[in-house]
N, C-alpha and C positions, 0 to 999 in steps of 0.2 A: 233910654237908648244910649249906647256908648259912642263917644266921639272918635274920630280917626286917630288922634294922637294916643289915646289910652289903648285902643285896639292894636296899634302898631307896637306900643310898649309891651303889651301882653304877648304878642306874637314873637317879639325879640326875646323875651324872657323864656317862653316855652321852648324856642329853638335852642337857646343857650343851654338850658338844663337838659334837654333831650340829647344834645350833642355831648354834653358832659357825661351823661349816663352811658352813652354809646362808647365814649373813650374809656370809661372804667371797664366796660364789658370787653373791649378790645385788649386792654391791658391784662385782664384775667386770661383771655385766650392766648395772649402772647406769652404769659408765664407757663401755660400748658404746653405751648409749642416749644418753649425753651427746654422744658423737661423732656419732651420727645427728642429734641436735637441732641441732648446729652446722654441719651439712652445707651448707645453703643453700636448697634448694627448700622450698616451703611444706608440702607433704604429708609429705616426709621429716622435716622439723623437727617437725611435729605428731606423727608416729609416735615420734620420739625423746623428745619431752617426755612423751607418754603413757606410754611404757615407763619413763622415769625417775620419773614420779609413782607408778607401780605399785611400782617397786623401793623407793622411799622409804616408801610405805605399808606394805609387807610388812616392811621393816626396823624401822619403828616398832612394829609389832604384835609382832614377835619380842622387841624390847627390853622391851615391856610384860610379856610372858610371863616372861622371864628375871629382870628386875630389879624387876618389880611397880611400874613408874612409871605412875600412873593416867591422866595426861593423854595419854600416848603412844597408848593404844588409841583414844581419841576422835579424836585428830588423824589417826591412820592410817585410820580409817573415813571421816572427812571427805575425806581425800585420795583414797581409792579411789573413793568415790561421786562426788564433784564432778569428779575428773579424768576419769572415764568420761563423765559428762554433758557436760562442756566439750568433750571430743573429738568427741562426736556432734554437738553444736550447731555447732562449727566446721566439721566435715565437710559438714554440710547447707548452711551459709552459703557455703562454698567451692564446692560443687556448683552452687548457684544463681547465683553470680557467673560461673562458667564457661559456664553455659547462655545468658547474655545476650549 
């Protein structure tokens, strides 16, 4: 039977490598979002920038969890909230301009 110390060490190792794998996946998604953002059309660019903002916010939050960097959590929350609000406002303004 495993003792508590080795079980805790195993759990920490599994969490670290799982978070690392997730960060790599988010980085790949961020590269795809960057490609969308540089595509050209306004709506496609907006979609890419929104996805890139989400990827950056999630990455910062994972960094805060793993390395306990305090300002990363606040920055991640601000990115996630303000990025979504900015996307909604831009989409409404773009729709109003198309209607005219």
